[in-house]
C-alpha positions as CSV (number, residue, x, y, z in Angstrom):
1,X,117.5,57.8,-33.5
2,X,120.9,56.9,-32.2
3,X,123.9,56.8,-34.5
4,X,125.9,53.6,-34.2
5,X,129.7,53.7,-34.9
6,X,131.2,50.7,-36.3
7,X,134.9,50.0,-35.5
8,X,136.6,47.3,-37.5
9,X,139.8,45.9,-36.1
10,X,142.3,43.8,-38.0
11,X,145.1,42.0,-36.4
12,X,148.1,40.6,-38.3
13,X,150.7,38.5,-36.5
14,X,154.0,37.7,-38.2
15,X,156.3,35.5,-36.3
16,X,159.3,34.7,-38.6
17,X,162.4,36.8,-37.7
18,X,163.6,39.2,-40.4
19,X,160.5,38.8,-42.5
20,X,158.2,39.9,-39.7
21,X,160.3,43.1,-39.2
22,X,160.1,43.9,-42.9
23,X,156.3,43.3,-42.8
24,X,156.0,45.5,-39.7
25,X,157.9,48.3,-41.3
26,X,155.7,48.2,-44.4
27,X,152.5,48.2,-42.3
28,X,153.8,51.1,-40.2
29,X,154.6,53.1,-43.3
30,X,151.0,52.8,-44.3
31,X,149.9,54.3,-40.9
32,X,149.0,51.0,-39.2
33,X,149.9,50.6,-35.6
34,X,152.5,47.8,-35.2
35,X,153.7,46.1,-32.0
36,X,156.8,44.0,-32.0
37,X,156.6,40.9,-29.8
38,X,159.9,40.9,-27.8
39,X,161.4,37.5,-27.8
40,X,159.2,36.3,-30.7
41,X,156.7,33.5,-30.6
42,X,159.0,31.2,-28.6
43,X,159.1,33.7,-25.7
44,X,155.3,34.2,-25.9
45,X,154.7,30.5,-25.7
46,X,157.3,30.0,-22.9
47,X,155.5,32.6,-20.8
48,X,152.2,30.9,-21.2
49,X,150.8,32.9,-24.1
50,X,148.1,31.1,-26.1
51,X,148.4,30.3,-29.8
52,X,146.1,28.8,-32.4
53,X,146.5,27.3,-35.8
54,X,144.0,27.6,-38.6
């Protein structure tokens, strides 16, 4: 019988200036890999990046 590995991925996106930096630092301190979006959400959208609202 084959063993199946389950990998769960959680993505959190914070897009509000100083608050996002604070949240990113807290997550990183807990060992979570954090990426900072250079230029913020505005730059992302201006370069054609997709967004959604829920």
